[in-house]
C-alpha positions as CSV (number, residue, x, y, z in Angstrom):
1,X,-11.8,-21.0,-25.6
2,X,-15.5,-20.1,-25.1
3,X,-16.7,-23.5,-26.2
4,X,-17.3,-26.0,-23.5
5,X,-18.1,-29.7,-23.8
6,X,-20.9,-31.3,-21.7
7,X,-19.7,-32.6,-18.4
8,X,-19.6,-36.3,-19.3
9,X,-17.8,-35.7,-22.6
10,X,-15.4,-33.3,-20.9
11,X,-14.4,-36.0,-18.4
12,X,-14.0,-38.6,-21.1
13,X,-11.9,-36.2,-23.2
14,X,-9.7,-35.5,-20.2
15,X,-9.1,-39.2,-19.5
16,X,-8.3,-39.7,-23.2
17,X,-5.9,-36.8,-23.1
18,X,-3.8,-38.1,-20.3
19,X,-4.0,-41.8,-21.4
20,X,-2.4,-40.7,-24.7
21,X,0.4,-38.6,-23.2
22,X,3.5,-40.6,-22.7
23,X,4.7,-38.6,-19.7
24,X,1.4,-39.3,-17.9
25,X,1.0,-43.0,-19.0
26,X,-0.9,-45.3,-16.6
27,X,-2.3,-48.8,-16.4
28,X,-5.2,-49.2,-18.9
29,X,-7.1,-51.0,-16.2
30,X,-6.8,-48.0,-13.9
31,X,-9.5,-45.4,-14.3
32,X,-7.9,-42.9,-12.0
33,X,-5.9,-39.9,-13.3
34,X,-2.2,-40.1,-12.3
35,X,-0.6,-36.7,-11.6
36,X,2.7,-35.4,-10.5
37,X,2.9,-32.0,-8.8
38,X,4.1,-30.2,-11.9
39,X,1.4,-31.9,-14.0
40,X,-1.3,-30.8,-11.6
41,X,0.0,-27.2,-11.8
42,X,-0.1,-27.3,-15.6
43,X,-3.6,-28.7,-15.6
44,X,-4.8,-25.9,-13.3
45,X,-3.2,-23.3,-15.6
46,X,-4.8,-24.9,-18.7
47,X,-8.3,-25.2,-17.4
48,X,-8.7,-22.5,-14.7
49,X,-11.3,-19.8,-15.7
50,X,-9.2,-17.0,-14.2
51,X,-6.3,-17.8,-16.6
52,X,-8.7,-18.1,-19.5
53,X,-10.1,-14.7,-18.6
54,X,-6.6,-13.2,-18.4
55,X,-5.8,-14.5,-21.8
56,X,-9.0,-13.1,-23.2
57,X,-8.2,-9.7,-21.7
58,X,-4.8,-9.9,-23.5
59,X,-6.7,-10.6,-26.8
60,X,-8.9,-7.6,-26.1
61,X,-5.9,-5.4,-25.5
62,X,-4.4,-6.6,-28.8
63,X,-7.6,-5.6,-30.6
64,X,-7.5,-2.1,-28.9
65,X,-3.9,-1.6,-30.0
66,X,-4.9,-2.5,-33.6
67,X,-7.7,0.0,-33.4
68,X,-5.4,2.7,-32.1
69,X,-2.9,2.1,-35.0
70,X,-5.7,2.3,-37.5
71,X,-6.1,6.1,-36.8
72,X,-2.6,6.6,-38.4
73,X,-3.4,4.7,-41.6
74,X,-5.2,5.9,-44.7
75,X,-9.0,6.0,-44.5
76,X,-11.2,5.5,-47.6
77,X,-15.0,5.9,-47.6
78,X,-17.8,6.2,-50.1
79,X,-20.8,8.6,-49.9
80,X,-23.6,8.9,-52.4
81,X,-27.0,10.7,-52.5
82,X,-29.9,11.4,-54.9
83,X,-32.2,14.3,-53.9
84,X,-35.3,16.0,-55.3
85,X,-35.9,19.4,-53.7
86,X,-37.3,22.9,-53.9
87,X,-35.6,26.1,-52.6
88,X,-37.0,29.4,-51.3
89,X,-34.7,32.2,-52.7
90,X,-36.0,34.8,-50.2
91,X,-35.0,32.4,-47.3
92,X,-31.5,32.6,-48.7
93,X,-31.6,36.4,-48.9
94,X,-32.2,36.6,-52.6
95,X,-35.0,38.8,-54.0
96,X,-34.2,39.2,-57.7
97,X,-36.7,41.1,-60.0
98,X,-38.3,38.8,-62.5
99,X,-37.3,35.6,-60.6
100,X,-39.8,33.5,-58.8
101,X,-39.4,33.2,-55.0
102,X,-39.8,29.4,-55.1
103,X,-37.7,27.4,-57.5
104,X,-37.8,23.7,-58.3
105,X,-38.5,21.0,-57.9
106,X,-35.1,19.8,-59.3
107,X,-32.9,16.7,-58.9
108,X,-29.4,16.5,-57.5
109,X,-27.1,13.5,-57.6
110,X,-23.6,13.0,-56.1
111,X,-21.4,10.0,-55.5
112,X,-17.8,10.1,-54.5
113,X,-14.9,8.2,-52.9
114,X,-13.3,10.1,-50.0
115,X,-9.8,9.8,-48.8
116,X,-8.0,11.0,-45.6
117,X,-4.5,10.5,-44.3
118,X,-3.0,12.0,-41.2
119,X,0.5,13.4,-41.8
120,X,1.1,14.9,-38.4
121,X,-1.0,13.7,-35.5
122,X,1.1,13.2,-32.3
123,X,-2.0,12.4,-30.2
124,X,-2.7,9.2,-32.2
125,X,1.0,8.3,-32.4
126,X,1.2,8.3,-28.6
127,X,-2.1,6.6,-28.2
128,X,-1.1,3.8,-30.5
129,X,2.2,3.4,-28.5
130,X,0.2,3.3,-25.2
131,X,-2.2,0.7,-26.6
132,X,0.7,-1.5,-27.6
133,X,2.3,-1.2,-24.2
134,X,-1.2,-2.2,-22.8
135,X,-0.9,-5.4,-24.7
136,X,2.4,-6.2,-23.0
137,X,0.8,-5.3,-19.6
138,X,-2.1,-7.7,-20.3
139,X,0.2,-10.5,-21.3
140,X,2.3,-10.1,-18.2
141,X,-0.8,-10.0,-16.0
142,X,-1.9,-13.2,-17.6
143,X,1.5,-14.8,-16.9
144,X,1.2,-13.6,-13.3
145,X,-2.3,-15.1,-13.0
146,X,-1.0,-18.4,-14.4
147,X,1.8,-18.4,-11.8
148,X,-0.7,-17.7,-9.0
149,X,-3.1,-20.4,-10.2
150,X,-0.2,-22.9,-10.5
151,X,1.0,-22.1,-7.0
152,X,-2.5,-22.5,-5.6
153,X,-2.9,-25.8,-7.4
154,X,0.5,-26.9,-6.0
155,X,-0.5,-26.1,-2.5
156,X,-3.8,-27.9,-2.9
157,X,-1.8,-31.0,-4.3
158,X,0.5,-30.9,-1.2
159,X,-2.5,-30.5,1.1
160,X,-4.0,-33.7,-0.3
161,X,-0.6,-35.5,0.0
162,X,-0.4,-34.4,3.6
163,X,-3.9,-35.5,4.5
164,X,-3.4,-38.9,2.8
165,X,-0.2,-39.4,4.8
166,X,-2.2,-38.4,7.9
167,X,-4.7,-41.2,7.1
168,X,-1.9,-43.7,6.8
169,X,-0.4,-42.5,10.1
170,X,-3.8,-42.7,11.7
171,X,-4.3,-46.2,10.4
172,X,-0.9,-47.2,11.8
173,X,-1.9,-45.7,15.1
174,X,-5.1,-47.6,15.0
175,X,-3.3,-50.9,14.4
176,X,-0.9,-50.2,17.2
177,X,-3.6,-49.2,19.6
178,X,-5.6,-52.4,18.9
179,X,-2.4,-54.4,19.4
180,X,-1.7,-52.7,22.7
181,X,-5.3,-53.2,23.8
182,X,-5.1,-56.9,23.1
183,X,-1.7,-57.0,24.9
184,X,-3.2,-55.4,27.9
185,X,-6.1,-57.9,28.0
186,X,-3.6,-60.8,27.7
187,X,-1.6,-59.3,30.6
188,X,-4.8,-59.0,32.6
189,X,-5.5,-62.6,32.1
190,X,-2.0,-63.4,33.3
191,X,-2.4,-61.3,36.4
192,X,0.2,-58.8,35.3
193,X,-2.2,-56.0,34.6
194,X,-5.3,-54.4,36.2
195,X,-8.7,-53.4,35.1
196,X,-7.5,-49.8,35.1
197,X,-4.9,-50.8,32.5
198,X,-7.5,-52.3,30.3
199,X,-9.8,-49.3,30.5
200,X,-6.9,-47.0,29.8
201,X,-5.9,-49.0,26.7
202,X,-9.5,-49.1,25.5
203,X,-9.9,-45.3,25.9
204,X,-6.7,-44.8,24.0
205,X,-7.9,-47.1,21.2
206,X,-11.2,-45.2,21.0
207,X,-9.4,-41.8,20.8
208,X,-7.2,-43.2,18.0
209,X,-10.3,-44.5,16.1
210,X,-11.8,-41.0,16.4
211,X,-8.7,-39.4,15.0
212,X,-8.7,-41.8,12.1
213,X,-12.2,-40.6,11.1
214,X,-11.0,-37.0,11.4
215,X,-8.1,-37.8,9.0
216,X,-10.4,-39.5,6.5
217,X,-12.8,-36.5,6.5
218,X,-9.9,-34.0,6.0
219,X,-8.5,-36.1,3.1
220,X,-11.9,-36.1,1.4
221,X,-12.2,-32.3,1.8
222,X,-8.7,-31.7,0.5
223,X,-9.3,-33.9,-2.5
224,X,-12.5,-32.1,-3.4
225,X,-10.6,-28.7,-3.2
226,X,-7.9,-30.1,-5.5
227,X,-10.5,-31.2,-8.1
228,X,-11.9,-27.7,-8.0
229,X,-8.4,-26.1,-8.3
230,X,-7.6,-28.3,-11.3
231,X,-11.0,-27.8,-13.0
232,X,-11.8,-31.5,-12.9
233,X,-15.1,-33.3,-12.4
234,X,-15.5,-34.0,-8.7
235,X,-16.2,-37.7,-9.3
236,X,-13.0,-38.3,-11.3
237,X,-10.5,-40.4,-9.3
238,X,-7.0,-38.9,-8.9
239,X,-3.8,-40.6,-7.8
240,X,-0.9,-38.4,-6.7
241,X,2.3,-39.9,-7.9
242,X,4.8,-37.6,-6.1
243,X,5.6,-38.7,-2.5
244,X,5.1,-36.1,0.2
245,X,8.2,-34.0,0.7
246,X,9.5,-34.6,-2.9
247,X,9.4,-31.1,-4.4
248,X,11.9,-30.0,-7.1
249,X,13.7,-27.5,-4.9
250,X,15.7,-24.4,-5.5
251,X,17.8,-23.2,-2.6
252,X,17.7,-19.7,-1.0
253,X,20.6,-17.6,-2.1
254,X,20.3,-14.5,0.1
255,X,20.2,-11.1,-1.5
256,X,20.6,-12.5,-4.9
257,X,17.1,-14.0,-4.6
258,X,15.6,-10.6,-4.1
259,X,17.4,-9.2,-7.1
260,X,16.2,-12.1,-9.3
261,X,12.6,-11.7,-8.0
262,X,12.7,-7.9,-8.8
263,X,13.7,-8.9,-12.4
264,X,11.5,-11.8,-13.1
265,X,8.3,-11.4,-11.1
266,X,5.6,-10.9,-13.8
267,X,3.4,-8.8,-11.5
268,X,6.3,-6.3,-11.1
269,X,7.1,-6.3,-14.8
270,X,3.4,-5.5,-15.4
271,X,3.6,-2.6,-13.0
272,X,6.7,-1.3,-14.8
273,X,5.0,-1.5,-18.2
274,X,1.9,0.2,-16.7
275,X,4.1,3.1,-15.6
276,X,5.5,3.2,-19.1
277,X,2.0,3.3,-20.5
278,X,1.0,6.1,-18.2
279,X,3.9,8.2,-19.3
280,X,2.9,7.7,-22.9
281,X,-0.7,8.7,-22.1
282,X,0.7,11.9,-20.5
283,X,2.6,12.6,-23.7
284,X,-0.6,12.1,-25.7
285,X,-2.5,14.5,-23.4
286,X,0.2,17.2,-24.0
287,X,0.2,16.5,-27.7
288,X,-3.6,17.2,-27.8
289,X,-2.7,20.9,-27.8
290,X,-0.5,20.6,-30.9
291,X,-1.6,21.2,-34.5
292,X,-2.6,18.2,-36.7
293,X,-2.0,18.1,-40.4
294,X,-3.7,15.7,-42.9
295,X,-4.4,15.1,-46.5
296,X,-8.0,15.0,-47.8
297,X,-9.4,14.2,-51.2
298,X,-12.6,13.1,-53.0
299,X,-13.6,12.1,-56.5
300,X,-16.8,11.0,-58.1
301,X,-19.7,11.8,-60.5
302,X,-22.0,14.8,-59.9
303,X,-25.2,15.6,-61.8
304,X,-29.0,15.8,-61.9
305,X,-29.4,12.0,-62.2
306,X,-26.7,9.2,-62.4
307,X,-27.2,9.3,-66.2
308,X,-28.1,12.9,-66.8
309,X,-25.6,15.7,-66.8
310,X,-23.2,13.4,-65.1
311,X,-19.7,14.8,-64.8
312,X,-16.7,13.6,-62.8
313,X,-15.6,16.1,-60.2
314,X,-12.9,16.0,-57.6
315,X,-11.2,17.8,-54.8
316,X,-8.0,17.4,-52.9
317,X,-6.0,19.4,-50.5
318,X,-4.3,19.6,-47.1
319,X,-5.8,20.7,-43.9
320,X,-4.5,21.8,-40.6
321,X,-6.3,21.9,-37.3
322,X,-5.1,23.9,-34.3
323,X,-6.9,23.7,-30.9
324,X,-7.1,27.2,-29.5
325,X,-9.5,27.0,-26.6
326,X,-11.7,24.1,-25.4
327,X,-12.9,25.4,-22.1
328,X,-9.9,24.0,-20.1
329,X,-10.5,20.4,-21.3
330,X,-6.9,20.0,-22.5
331,X,-5.4,21.1,-19.2
332,X,-7.8,18.8,-17.3
333,X,-6.8,15.9,-19.5
334,X,-3.1,16.5,-18.8
335,X,-3.8,16.7,-15.1
336,X,-5.6,13.4,-15.2
337,X,-2.8,11.8,-17.1
338,X,-0.2,13.1,-14.7
339,X,-2.2,11.8,-11.7
340,X,-2.5,8.3,-13.3
341,X,1.3,8.4,-13.9
342,X,1.9,9.2,-10.2
343,X,-0.5,6.4,-9.2
344,X,1.4,3.9,-11.4
345,X,4.7,5.1,-9.9
346,X,3.4,4.6,-6.3
347,X,2.1,1.2,-7.2
348,X,5.4,0.2,-8.7
349,X,7.3,1.4,-5.6
350,X,4.9,-0.5,-3.3
351,X,5.1,-3.6,-5.6
352,X,8.9,-3.7,-5.2
353,X,8.7,-3.5,-1.5
354,X,6.1,-6.3,-1.5
355,X,8.3,-8.5,-3.7
356,X,11.2,-8.1,-1.3
357,X,9.0,-8.9,1.6
358,X,7.6,-12.0,-0.1
359,X,11.1,-13.3,-0.9
360,X,12.5,-12.8,2.5
361,X,9.5,-14.3,4.3
362,X,9.5,-17.3,1.9
363,X,13.2,-17.7,2.3
364,X,12.9,-17.8,6.1
365,X,10.0,-20.2,5.9
366,X,11.9,-22.5,3.7
367,X,15.0,-22.6,5.9
368,X,12.8,-23.1,9.0
369,X,10.8,-25.9,7.3
370,X,14.0,-27.8,6.4
371,X,15.2,-27.6,10.0
372,X,11.8,-28.8,11.2
373,X,11.9,-31.8,8.9
374,X,15.2,-32.9,10.4
375,X,14.0,-32.3,14.0
376,X,10.7,-34.1,13.3
377,X,12.6,-37.2,11.9
378,X,14.8,-37.3,15.0
379,X,11.8,-37.0,17.2
380,X,10.0,-39.8,15.4
381,X,13.0,-42.1,15.7
382,X,13.2,-41.4,19.5
383,X,9.4,-41.9,19.9
384,X,9.6,-45.3,18.2
385,X,12.4,-46.4,20.5
386,X,10.5,-45.1,23.5
387,X,7.4,-47.0,22.4
388,X,9.3,-50.2,22.1
389,X,10.9,-49.8,25.5
390,X,7.6,-49.0,27.2
391,X,6.0,-52.0,25.6
392,X,8.8,-54.3,26.7
393,X,8.6,-53.0,30.3
394,X,4.9,-53.6,30.3
395,X,5.2,-57.2,28.9
396,X,7.9,-57.9,31.6
397,X,5.5,-56.8,34.3
398,X,7.8,-54.1,35.7
399,X,5.4,-51.3,34.8
400,X,1.8,-50.7,34.2
401,X,0.6,-49.6,30.8
402,X,0.5,-45.9,31.6
403,X,4.1,-45.5,30.2
404,X,3.0,-47.5,27.1
405,X,-0.1,-45.4,26.5
406,X,1.9,-42.2,26.9
407,X,4.5,-43.5,24.6
408,X,1.8,-44.4,22.1
409,X,0.4,-40.8,22.2
410,X,3.9,-39.5,21.8
411,X,4.5,-41.7,18.8
412,X,1.2,-40.6,17.2
413,X,2.2,-36.9,17.8
414,X,5.7,-37.5,16.3
415,X,4.2,-39.1,13.2
416,X,1.8,-36.1,12.9
417,X,4.6,-33.7,13.3
418,X,6.7,-35.4,10.7
419,X,3.9,-35.3,8.2
420,X,3.3,-31.7,9.0
421,X,7.0,-30.8,8.6
422,X,7.2,-32.6,5.2
423,X,4.0,-30.9,4.0
424,X,5.2,-27.6,5.3
425,X,8.5,-28.0,3.5
426,X,6.7,-28.7,0.2
427,X,4.4,-25.7,0.7
428,X,7.4,-23.5,1.7
429,X,9.2,-24.5,-1.5
430,X,6.2,-23.7,-3.7
431,X,5.8,-20.3,-2.0
432,X,9.5,-19.6,-2.4
433,X,9.3,-20.3,-6.1
434,X,6.2,-18.2,-6.3
435,X,7.9,-15.3,-4.5
436,X,10.7,-15.5,-7.1
437,X,8.3,-15.7,-10.0
438,X,9.8,-19.0,-11.1
439,X,7.0,-21.5,-10.7
440,X,7.5,-24.2,-13.4
441,X,4.8,-26.7,-14.5
442,X,4.1,-29.1,-17.3
443,X,1.4,-27.8,-19.6
444,X,-0.5,-30.7,-21.1
445,X,-0.7,-31.1,-24.9
446,X,-4.4,-31.4,-25.4
447,X,-6.6,-32.2,-28.5
448,X,-8.5,-29.2,-29.9
449,X,-11.8,-30.8,-28.8
450,X,-11.0,-29.9,-25.2
451,X,-12.1,-26.5,-23.9
């Protein structure tokens, strides 16, 4: 996961990946990358650095749990030394008549295998349990991060869809405005329009041309942000295959949605596991004041040199350690653990309230967006009829082109509102699924050569 291909090879490998995946098949002559909404989400989850970091943190937590469990397993070590020394007997409190004060030099050799095994050590038992819970927390946090990244990629995908539809609408408005300008000039030649009508139509056409350039710029910016969200080279062409407004939908279901979110939101599950971990840490802090019992043993040769007066010696036994007084450190450790437990409890309580708020807001937004789509479609239909009627009245010479220009502006606004409503519906659906913790995406099957 830490290995990264060069930029050009990375892009080539990405193209190869999706050209060989049946679900993402495309025309061999087409160099662009074809993506559905769910595929874009899956690509973001696969390549986004935040997801990769979360997975690495889960790996780190797994290693810490293994390290904590190791304290409960047998430990075997080897120790050896060869020394040449002298000793001052008087320094050791020995003043024997007829014996020299300084003895030596003499040699000492010792080599032995040492063994320890904890029999009763509740501190390490609770610490191992806490570390294992930490693994579950890290994995749930990685899942939550993946959901968030998938949701952000989905919103970026929908933003590109919306801007591309805005470009199409602006192009349609441009075509219509050019047609109306030409119609006004024809009417002017026929004596059925005035110079004011021509200037009015030309000003409207210029305004529409300006709006088209704005739409093109917005589409380019949104596409760049989508590339970044998906972790793709910025020069790689992308074609979005899902039409705007087509989002696999799940319907709001009132209070049941809140209950489901409380059960399946990975962020909330991570907070619940964190509280469980803090409780176990408190138990470990309390157990630090309990006795520990363990087996010890050692065996090996001892002598002057490895080959001189070399005898095998051994020792074994059982030891018990009881903490009596450590300057208040044990009580302080328990207080810290209790504080962390209360903090986790408060975070969990706040997280539950936040989930309920997220679901209710997302549910209201989704219902509102669906109503807006229906209203926007009705408005567009009426604006098209009004445009046709205004154009017919102008051609018949019974009205100037003011009605026609106003109708054109109304039609352009109705098109914009419909696109906004469809885009808003898709985004509301993504946010609703995100609030429930049920974002689904298609994770690409990639060759091992990809990062």
